[in-house]
N, C-alpha and C positions, 0 to 999 in steps of 0.2 A: 504493502500501498501505500503510495508517494505521499507523502507529506504538506500543508500549505504551505507557500511561498513566506507567509508570515514568521514561519519557526525556523527558517535556516540560518539567521542568526545566533541560534539558540542554542546551551551544550545538551545532549542529546535524551540525557532522564529527562530532561523539560520539554521537550517535545515527545517523549513515551507519554509521560503523562497528562499531556493536553491528547494524547490520542485516546488513549485510555476515558477520559473523561467523556469528550464527543464519543465514543461507544457506547459510554455508560449512558448519555444524552439522548441519544438517537435509540436508544432499546438494545442494543445489540447485544450489550451485557445489561443482565438482573440484577437490583439490590439483591444483594445478601450472596450471590454468586461468589465462591470461589475462583481466586486467581491464580493459576497454575503459572510460577515464571517458566517453565517449559514450553506451554503452549503461547504464552504470550513473544517470547522470543520467536518462534516458527512462523508466527503470526506475522508479526514486521520485521524479520529477520535481522536479530541482534543478539549479542552477548546478552548473558544473565547478570552481570556486572551492571549497566546501564538499567535494566528491568527492576533489578531488585534495588536501585537508587531511587528509582521513580514511583515504585509501590513506599520507599521509604518518605518521598515529597507526599505524596497522597494521604498515608496514614496520618503526617501531619497536620493535614490540612481537614483531614474528616472525610475523604472520601472513601477511603481504605483503613479497614481496622486487621491490624495484623495478631493472632492469639497464637500464643507459644504454645508450640508442636501439635498444631493444628494447620496454621495457614494464614492466605490471607484473602482478604474476603467484601465485596463491595458494600458500602455503609447504606443501610435499609432507612431512609431519610423520613419518619413517621412527623406527624402533626406536630408533637412536641419540638421534633430537633429543628422542624423545619420553621418555626415561628420562632426560636429562641436565633437561627441563623437570620432572619428576617430584621427583627430588633435590633441584632448588632448592626448589619448593611444598613437597617435607616439612620443608627447614631454616626459612623463613619461618613456619608453621606451627608448627614444635616451641616456636620461641622465643615466637611468640605464645600459644599456649596454658601457655608456662610461666608466662610474664608475668601471664594469667589466673588463673592457682593464686596469685599474689600476691595481687591485684586482688580477690578475691573475700571474701576473709576481710574484708576493711571493705564491698564493695560487692556483697552476695547477690543483690541484682536484675540484676544481671546475667547468672545464671541464667533468670530469669524472659525476657527477650530472646532469649538460645538457644535455649529451650525456644518460644521464639511464632516463631522460624524453621522450628524443627523442623513444627508447627503447618501451616506454608505446604506444606513438602513433603507431609503426610501428606493435605492440600486437593488436591496436585497429581497426587498418586498415584491419586486418586480417580476422577478425569476422563481417566486412562489415558494423560495426553499428554505423551510423550518428551522436547520441548521446555519444557515447562513446570515438569515434575519438574526437569528438570537445570538451570535457572534458578535454583529453587528451594535444589536441593543446592548452588550454588554461593553463596548468597547467604547458606548458614548459615557456609562458608567466610571469606567476605567478611566477616561478622558477628566471628568469632574475631580476623579483625585488628584489625577497627577497634574493638572491646572490651578488644582488650591495649594500645591506646591510646599507642602504639608510632608514633613521628614518621617512622622510617628503613623500617619493616617495610609501612604501606600504600603507598608509592608505589612499592613493588617488587611488591606483590599486585596490583597494579593494571595493570602491567604484564604482569603473569601470566595475569588471571582470563579474558579472552577466548579465550586457548590451551585452558585449562583447559573450558571452556565445550565446545570443541571436540573435545575427547580426550574430556567425560564424556560427549556424544551420540556419538563411536565407541565406545565402549566398553558402552552399552544394546543390548539387542535386545527381542525381543518378548516372550522368558519372564523378563524382570529381573522379578527379586521385591522390588519395593518395601517390602515389610514387613520385610525382611532389611535393608535399608540403611537403610532408617526407623530400626531398633535399634540400627546401629551408631553413626549420630550420636547416637543417646540416652547410651548406653554411654562416649560422650567428655563427654556434661554429666556423667552421673554422677560420672565419673572426677574432672572439674573441682571439684564439688562437695566431693566427699572428698576432695582436693587430694593425690591419688595420682600424685605426681609422674613416679615410674618407671614405673608401668601407665601411664599417658598417653603417656608418653614411644614405647612399645610399641604401642599400642591406633593412633593416627596412623599409626604407619608401618606395621601390617599395613593399616590402613584406606585410605593409599593407594599403597604397594605390593600390591595386592588388583587395583588398576586397572590399571596396568602389565601385573601377570602376565596375568590380562585379555586386554587390548588384545595384547600379544606373543603371546600364546598363541593368538589370532584369525589373527592374521597368518602364524603360522610354517602354522595350518591350511591358509590359504588359498595360501599357496606348496606346500604339499605337492599339493593339489591342481590347482594349475597345471603342475606336472611330472607328476603323474597323468594328466593329459588329452595 
């Protein structure tokens, strides 16, 4: 399997970690599934050392859990874990946005970078590819954290971003409204431009909470259907 171009300047374990997460996000790998080093090596054509390091990276980020004498398994992200992760995500992004509000006064060009990220989302929506769109969505939020120039937020976000991609993919479905989602991101940029802190705080909470509510709502519906059968 060939890696996407944006991975080419990253080290091999990071590339492998991204690829495993994408397989997980697409449903090619299932929650709780055991990961065998040998199988991953054969699938991706690499040696065991970088695969082992990729597992370690993903373990530190909550995507993989390793049990002594049993092996490595993909995380099972239940409602509690998802809610906790989204609360952390909200805190990180809210702080990043507040920092951006201060920076755009002297650096209005930062808004152009955010709009460029939205343009990438729009291009992804045109080909109607779920993974490509979710990666573009994630890139927008990564850009918010990056442009905030916070040395503390960046490593925290990096540790969350792979799980965020998985949850973004789980939240989408065939009837996903790309236009409405893109408009949500445009509203965030407009509020940054207008420096409306209170409204921005509320909007980012609504944006992230909607993701949680949609996912939890689908989980509840699936549980009810199981009971009904």
